[in-house]
C-alpha positions as a Markdown table, in Angstrom:
| # | Residue | x | y | z |
|---|---|---|---|---|
| 1 | Met | 29.2 | -1.1 | 31.5 |
| 2 | Lys | 27.4 | -3.8 | 33.4 |
| 3 | Thr | 25.2 | -3.2 | 36.5 |
| 4 | Ser | 25.6 | -5.6 | 39.3 |
| 5 | Thr | 23.3 | -6.5 | 42.2 |
| 6 | Tyr | 24.6 | -6.3 | 45.8 |
| 7 | Asp | 23.7 | -7.5 | 49.2 |
| 8 | Leu | 23.3 | -5.2 | 52.2 |
| 9 | Ile | 24.6 | -5.8 | 55.7 |
| 10 | Pro | 21.7 | -5.7 | 58.1 |
| 11 | Glu | 21.2 | -2.5 | 59.9 |
| 12 | Asn | 22.6 | -2.4 | 63.5 |
| 13 | Asn | 24.2 | -5.8 | 63.0 |
| 14 | Val | 26.6 | -4.9 | 65.8 |
| 15 | Lys | 26.4 | -2.6 | 68.7 |
| 16 | Gln | 26.5 | 1.1 | 67.7 |
| 17 | Ile | 28.6 | 3.4 | 69.9 |
| 18 | Gly | 29.1 | 7.1 | 69.3 |
| 19 | Leu | 31.8 | 9.3 | 70.8 |
| 20 | Ile | 32.0 | 13.1 | 70.9 |
| 21 | Val | 35.6 | 14.1 | 71.4 |
| 22 | Leu | 37.2 | 17.5 | 72.1 |
| 23 | Gln | 39.0 | 19.1 | 69.2 |
| 24 | Ser | 42.1 | 19.3 | 71.4 |
| 25 | Asp | 42.0 | 15.6 | 72.5 |
| 26 | Val | 44.8 | 13.5 | 71.2 |
| 27 | Thr | 44.3 | 10.5 | 73.5 |
| 28 | Ile | 40.9 | 9.0 | 73.8 |
| 29 | Glu | 40.5 | 7.6 | 70.3 |
| 30 | Asp | 43.7 | 5.6 | 70.6 |
| 31 | Glu | 42.7 | 4.3 | 74.0 |
| 32 | Phe | 39.1 | 3.4 | 72.9 |
| 33 | Arg | 40.6 | 1.4 | 69.9 |
| 34 | Asn | 42.4 | -0.6 | 72.5 |
| 35 | Tyr | 39.6 | -1.0 | 75.0 |
| 36 | Phe | 37.2 | -2.2 | 72.3 |
| 37 | Lys | 39.6 | -4.1 | 70.0 |
| 38 | Asp | 37.9 | -7.4 | 70.6 |
| 39 | Ala | 34.3 | -6.2 | 71.1 |
| 40 | Gly | 33.1 | -6.3 | 67.5 |
| 41 | Ile | 31.3 | -3.0 | 67.7 |
| 42 | Ser | 30.8 | 0.0 | 65.4 |
| 43 | Leu | 32.5 | 3.1 | 67.0 |
| 44 | Leu | 31.8 | 6.4 | 65.3 |
| 45 | Val | 33.5 | 9.6 | 66.4 |
| 46 | Ser | 32.6 | 13.3 | 66.0 |
| 47 | Arg | 34.6 | 16.3 | 67.2 |
| 48 | Ile | 33.5 | 19.3 | 69.1 |
| 49 | Pro | 35.1 | 22.8 | 68.9 |
| 50 | Phe | 37.2 | 23.7 | 72.0 |
| 51 | Glu | 39.6 | 26.5 | 72.8 |
| 52 | Asn | 43.0 | 25.3 | 74.0 |
| 53 | Glu | 42.8 | 27.3 | 77.3 |
| 54 | Val | 40.8 | 25.3 | 79.8 |
| 55 | Thr | 38.6 | 27.6 | 81.9 |
| 56 | Val | 35.1 | 27.3 | 83.4 |
| 57 | Glu | 33.9 | 29.6 | 80.6 |
| 58 | Ser | 35.5 | 27.6 | 77.8 |
| 59 | Leu | 34.1 | 24.4 | 79.2 |
| 60 | Gln | 30.6 | 25.8 | 79.5 |
| 61 | Asn | 30.8 | 27.1 | 75.9 |
| 62 | Met | 30.8 | 23.6 | 74.5 |
| 63 | Ala | 27.1 | 23.3 | 75.2 |
| 64 | Gly | 26.5 | 25.6 | 72.3 |
| 65 | His | 28.3 | 23.1 | 69.9 |
| 66 | Leu | 26.9 | 19.8 | 71.1 |
| 67 | Lys | 23.9 | 19.7 | 68.8 |
| 68 | Lys | 26.1 | 20.5 | 65.7 |
| 69 | Ser | 28.7 | 18.0 | 66.6 |
| 70 | Thr | 26.0 | 15.3 | 67.1 |
| 71 | Ser | 24.4 | 16.3 | 63.7 |
| 72 | Leu | 27.7 | 15.4 | 61.9 |
| 73 | Phe | 27.1 | 11.7 | 62.6 |
| 74 | Pro | 25.6 | 9.9 | 59.6 |
| 75 | Leu | 22.1 | 11.2 | 59.0 |
| 76 | Thr | 20.1 | 8.1 | 59.5 |
| 77 | His | 22.2 | 6.6 | 62.2 |
| 78 | Ser | 21.0 | 5.5 | 65.6 |
| 79 | Phe | 23.1 | 4.5 | 68.6 |
| 80 | Asp | 23.0 | 2.0 | 71.4 |
| 81 | Ala | 25.0 | 4.5 | 73.4 |
| 82 | Val | 26.8 | 7.9 | 73.0 |
| 83 | Gly | 29.5 | 9.3 | 75.2 |
| 84 | Tyr | 30.4 | 13.0 | 75.5 |
| 85 | Ala | 34.1 | 12.7 | 76.2 |
| 86 | Cys | 35.0 | 15.6 | 78.5 |
| 87 | Thr | 35.1 | 15.1 | 82.3 |
| 88 | Ser | 35.3 | 18.8 | 83.2 |
| 89 | Gly | 33.0 | 19.9 | 80.5 |
| 90 | Ala | 30.3 | 17.5 | 81.7 |
| 91 | Met | 30.6 | 19.1 | 85.1 |
| 92 | Gln | 29.9 | 22.5 | 83.7 |
| 93 | Ile | 27.1 | 21.5 | 81.3 |
| 94 | Gly | 25.3 | 18.8 | 83.3 |
| 95 | Asp | 24.3 | 15.2 | 82.6 |
| 96 | Lys | 20.7 | 15.9 | 81.7 |
| 97 | Lys | 21.4 | 18.8 | 79.3 |
| 98 | Ile | 24.1 | 16.8 | 77.5 |
| 99 | Ala | 21.7 | 13.9 | 77.0 |
| 100 | Ser | 18.9 | 16.2 | 75.8 |
| 101 | Leu | 21.1 | 18.0 | 73.3 |
| 102 | Ile | 22.6 | 14.8 | 71.9 |
| 103 | Gln | 19.2 | 12.9 | 71.7 |
| 104 | Ser | 17.6 | 15.9 | 70.0 |
| 105 | Glu | 19.9 | 15.2 | 67.0 |
| 106 | Arg | 20.3 | 11.4 | 66.9 |
| 107 | Pro | 18.5 | 8.5 | 68.5 |
| 108 | Ala | 20.5 | 7.1 | 71.4 |
| 109 | Asn | 19.4 | 4.6 | 73.9 |
| 110 | Phe | 21.9 | 5.8 | 76.5 |
| 111 | Val | 24.1 | 8.9 | 76.9 |
| 112 | Thr | 26.9 | 9.2 | 79.4 |
| 113 | Asn | 30.0 | 11.2 | 80.1 |
| 114 | Pro | 33.2 | 10.5 | 82.1 |
| 115 | Met | 32.1 | 12.1 | 85.4 |
| 116 | Gln | 28.7 | 10.3 | 85.3 |
| 117 | Ala | 30.5 | 7.1 | 84.4 |
| 118 | Ala | 33.0 | 7.6 | 87.3 |
| 119 | Leu | 30.3 | 7.9 | 89.9 |
| 120 | Thr | 28.6 | 4.8 | 88.5 |
| 121 | Ala | 31.9 | 3.0 | 88.6 |
| 122 | Phe | 32.6 | 4.0 | 92.2 |
| 123 | Lys | 29.2 | 2.6 | 93.2 |
| 124 | His | 29.8 | -0.6 | 91.2 |
| 125 | Leu | 33.2 | -1.2 | 92.9 |
| 126 | Gly | 31.9 | -0.2 | 96.4 |
| 127 | Val | 34.6 | 2.5 | 96.9 |
| 128 | Lys | 34.0 | 5.5 | 99.0 |
| 129 | Asn | 37.2 | 7.5 | 99.5 |
| 130 | Ile | 38.7 | 8.7 | 96.3 |
| 131 | Gly | 42.2 | 10.0 | 95.6 |
| 132 | Tyr | 41.9 | 12.5 | 92.8 |
| 133 | Ile | 44.5 | 13.4 | 90.1 |
| 134 | Gly | 43.6 | 16.2 | 87.6 |
| 135 | Pro | 45.6 | 18.1 | 85.0 |
| 136 | Tyr | 43.9 | 21.5 | 85.2 |
| 137 | Ser | 43.8 | 24.5 | 87.5 |
| 138 | Ala | 42.6 | 24.4 | 91.1 |
| 139 | Ala | 39.4 | 26.2 | 90.1 |
| 140 | Val | 38.5 | 23.6 | 87.4 |
| 141 | Cys | 39.6 | 20.6 | 89.4 |
| 142 | Gln | 37.8 | 21.7 | 92.6 |
| 143 | Thr | 34.4 | 21.7 | 90.8 |
| 144 | Met | 34.9 | 18.1 | 90.0 |
| 145 | Ile | 36.0 | 17.2 | 93.5 |
| 146 | Asn | 33.0 | 19.1 | 94.9 |
| 147 | His | 30.7 | 17.1 | 92.6 |
| 148 | Ile | 32.2 | 13.8 | 93.6 |
| 149 | Glu | 31.7 | 14.7 | 97.3 |
| 150 | Ala | 28.2 | 15.9 | 96.6 |
| 151 | Asn | 27.4 | 12.5 | 95.3 |
| 152 | Gly | 28.3 | 10.7 | 98.5 |
| 153 | His | 32.0 | 10.1 | 98.3 |
| 154 | Asn | 35.0 | 11.6 | 100.0 |
| 155 | Val | 38.1 | 13.1 | 98.3 |
| 156 | Pro | 40.6 | 13.4 | 101.2 |
| 157 | His | 43.6 | 13.8 | 98.9 |
| 158 | Ala | 44.2 | 15.3 | 95.5 |
| 159 | Ile | 47.1 | 16.2 | 93.2 |
| 160 | Ile | 46.8 | 18.5 | 90.2 |
| 161 | Phe | 49.2 | 19.6 | 87.5 |
| 162 | Asp | 47.8 | 23.1 | 87.2 |
| 163 | Glu | 48.1 | 23.1 | 83.4 |
| 164 | Glu | 45.8 | 25.6 | 81.6 |
| 165 | Glu | 46.5 | 24.5 | 78.0 |
| 166 | Asp | 45.0 | 21.3 | 76.7 |
| 167 | Lys | 47.7 | 20.9 | 74.1 |
| 168 | Tyr | 50.2 | 20.1 | 76.9 |
| 169 | Val | 47.8 | 17.8 | 78.8 |
| 170 | Gly | 47.8 | 15.3 | 76.0 |
| 171 | Arg | 51.6 | 15.2 | 76.2 |
| 172 | Ile | 51.9 | 14.5 | 79.9 |
| 173 | Ser | 53.9 | 11.3 | 80.0 |
| 174 | Pro | 52.3 | 8.1 | 81.4 |
| 175 | Glu | 55.4 | 7.8 | 83.6 |
| 176 | Thr | 54.6 | 11.1 | 85.2 |
| 177 | Ile | 51.0 | 10.1 | 85.8 |
| 178 | Tyr | 52.1 | 6.7 | 87.3 |
| 179 | Asp | 54.6 | 8.4 | 89.7 |
| 180 | Thr | 51.9 | 10.9 | 90.7 |
| 181 | Ala | 49.5 | 8.1 | 91.5 |
| 182 | Ile | 52.0 | 6.2 | 93.5 |
| 183 | Asn | 52.9 | 9.4 | 95.4 |
| 184 | Leu | 49.2 | 10.1 | 96.0 |
| 185 | Lys | 48.7 | 6.6 | 97.6 |
| 186 | Glu | 51.8 | 7.0 | 99.7 |
| 187 | Met | 50.6 | 10.4 | 100.9 |
| 188 | Ala | 47.0 | 9.2 | 101.6 |
| 189 | Gly | 47.7 | 5.8 | 103.0 |
| 190 | Glu | 44.6 | 4.0 | 104.1 |
| 191 | Glu | 42.5 | 7.1 | 103.7 |
| 192 | Ile | 41.7 | 6.3 | 100.0 |
| 193 | Asp | 40.3 | 3.1 | 98.5 |
| 194 | Ala | 40.5 | 4.1 | 94.8 |
| 195 | Ile | 42.4 | 6.5 | 92.5 |
| 196 | Phe | 40.6 | 8.5 | 89.8 |
| 197 | Ile | 42.7 | 10.1 | 87.1 |
| 198 | Ser | 40.4 | 12.7 | 85.6 |
| 199 | Cys | 40.7 | 13.8 | 82.0 |
| 200 | Thr | 40.1 | 12.1 | 78.7 |
| 201 | Asn | 43.3 | 13.6 | 77.3 |
| 202 | Met | 45.6 | 11.9 | 79.9 |
| 203 | Lys | 47.4 | 8.9 | 78.6 |
| 204 | Cys | 46.6 | 6.2 | 81.3 |
| 205 | Ile | 45.7 | 2.9 | 79.6 |
| 206 | Ser | 49.2 | 1.4 | 79.8 |
| 207 | Ile | 49.8 | 2.3 | 83.5 |
| 208 | Leu | 46.4 | 1.6 | 85.2 |
| 209 | Pro | 47.1 | -2.1 | 85.8 |
| 210 | Asn | 50.5 | -1.3 | 87.3 |
| 211 | Ile | 49.1 | 1.4 | 89.6 |
| 212 | Lys | 46.5 | -1.1 | 90.8 |
| 213 | Ala | 49.2 | -3.8 | 91.4 |
| 214 | Val | 51.4 | -1.5 | 93.4 |
| 215 | Thr | 48.8 | 0.3 | 95.4 |
| 216 | Gly | 46.4 | -2.6 | 95.9 |
| 217 | Ile | 43.4 | -0.4 | 95.1 |
| 218 | Pro | 41.4 | 0.3 | 91.9 |
| 219 | Ala | 43.0 | 2.8 | 89.5 |
| 220 | Leu | 40.5 | 4.4 | 87.2 |
| 221 | Ser | 40.8 | 6.9 | 84.4 |
| 222 | Ser | 38.2 | 9.0 | 82.6 |
| 223 | Asn | 38.6 | 7.0 | 79.4 |
| 224 | Met | 38.4 | 3.7 | 81.3 |
| 225 | Val | 35.2 | 4.5 | 83.1 |
| 226 | Leu | 33.6 | 6.0 | 80.0 |
| 227 | Ala | 34.4 | 3.0 | 77.9 |
| 228 | Trp | 33.0 | 0.7 | 80.7 |
| 229 | Asp | 29.8 | 2.7 | 81.1 |
| 230 | Leu | 29.2 | 2.7 | 77.3 |
| 231 | Ala | 29.9 | -1.1 | 77.2 |
| 232 | Arg | 27.8 | -1.8 | 80.3 |
| 233 | Ser | 24.8 | 0.0 | 79.0 |
| 234 | Ser | 25.0 | -1.9 | 75.7 |
| 235 | Asp | 25.6 | -5.4 | 77.1 |
| 236 | Ile | 29.2 | -5.5 | 75.9 |
| 237 | Pro | 31.6 | -7.4 | 78.2 |
| 238 | Phe | 34.0 | -5.0 | 80.0 |
| 239 | Glu | 35.8 | -5.4 | 83.3 |
| 240 | Leu | 37.0 | -2.5 | 85.4 |
């Protein structure tokens, strides 16, 4: 048996992006592979335990698993940016607590989540009046609408699917979401200047350009704004 020498790739030779994904999410990894297919990055994913039923309590409970999920990334790894991939969960836990829990386990220059990213994207695009589409109950969706409005925006019109089980949310067809977005714009008229489709498990990547083309206003999803915010913070080109 002969021993051979080897060369090492330099550490952090490309941008290092981390993603913490709900156990029930069947969408975001596929969409992120598409969003970052030409970016030349390293994208590492960890999962976080989550009950199938989406309630305020089950969303809050994820805070107790964030450190463990972050600890499952490679031991000596550091990140340019990490995303906690749950819009409604971020609402219940809070941006600062999410960042603190993640950064206590792995070095990360920037931590974001879909709601934080959405607010940043609204400001970047200069949009004020948001049409909201969400998959969950009125109680869960209303907390997100309230948060958007508390941060200086208006949500004059919203449509929800009132689905309590996340296993079905990931199977809502893109055609359904498209039709809902078009109906929302027809209902709202000039009262909205952007549409936000809220949930990382909603399959939106194939329909967002068509929604924008038909309605004439920006169409954003949780996955799109999260990918953009991670890219923006790491000097990776990405257009909304």
